[in-house]
C-alpha positions in Angstrom: 89.0 2.1 -25.1 87.2 2.9 -21.9 88.9 3.2 -18.5 87.4 2.2 -15.2 87.1 4.6 -12.2 85.6 4.2 -8.8 84.1 7.0 -6.7 85.1 7.4 -3.0 81.7 6.0 -2.0 82.1 2.9 -4.2 85.6 2.3 -2.8 84.3 2.6 0.8 81.5 0.1 0.0 84.1 -2.3 -1.5 86.4 -2.0 1.6 83.6 -3.1 3.9 83.1 -6.3 1.9 84.6 -9.7 2.4 88.0 -9.9 0.6 86.9 -12.8 -1.6 83.8 -10.9 -2.8 85.8 -7.6 -3.2 88.4 -9.4 -5.4 85.7 -11.1 -7.4 83.9 -7.8 -8.2 87.0 -5.8 -9.0 88.4 -8.7 -11.1 85.2 -9.0 -13.1 85.1 -5.2 -13.7 88.7 -5.0 -14.7 88.4 -8.0 -17.0 85.2 -7.0 -18.8 85.0 -3.2 -18.6 88.6 -1.9 -18.3 89.9 -1.4 -21.9 86.7 -2.5 -23.7 85.4 -0.8 -26.8 81.7 -0.9 -25.7 80.9 -1.1 -22.0 77.2 -1.2 -22.8 77.6 -4.8 -24.1 78.2 -6.2 -20.6 75.6 -4.2 -18.7 72.0 -3.1 -18.8 70.6 0.4 -18.8 68.3 1.3 -15.9 65.0 3.1 -16.5 63.0 5.9 -14.9 64.8 8.6 -13.0 68.0 6.4 -13.3 67.9 6.3 -17.1 71.5 7.5 -17.4 72.8 4.8 -15.2 74.0 1.3 -16.0 74.2 -1.8 -13.9 76.6 -4.7 -14.2 75.5 -8.0 -12.8 78.3 -9.9 -11.0 76.8 -13.0 -9.5 74.5 -11.8 -6.6 76.3 -8.5 -6.6 75.7 -5.3 -8.7 77.9 -2.4 -9.7 76.1 0.7 -10.7 77.9 3.0 -13.1 77.7 6.1 -15.3 79.2 5.8 -18.8 80.9 9.1 -19.8 81.4 8.9 -23.5 83.0 12.3 -23.8 85.8 11.3 -21.4 85.8 7.6 -22.4 85.3 6.6 -18.7 83.0 4.2 -16.9 82.6 5.6 -13.3 81.3 3.0 -10.8 79.5 4.9 -8.0 77.8 2.1 -6.1 78.5 -1.5 -5.4 76.4 -3.9 -3.3 74.3 -7.0 -3.0 71.4 -7.1 -5.4 68.8 -6.7 -2.7 70.3 -3.5 -1.3 72.0 -1.7 -4.2 69.0 0.0 -5.7 67.8 1.6 -2.5 
């Protein structure tokens, strides 16, 4: 079972968001990623130079993460609106 972790940068981005959006994103991640057997089933792998990263689509918002199989951890490193998160 995978555990969910946030980097300091992701937590800072979440703190700047509206409280409803923040709760929506965190709730989705906790419900679908925390404790799941396969976090790849809920996301999509990125390509190119970001080939080791995964994205989770949460409405108009995206959470970018790295799946660390050796530690059984999904580390969310960036959260933002879909038009800004890939920059």
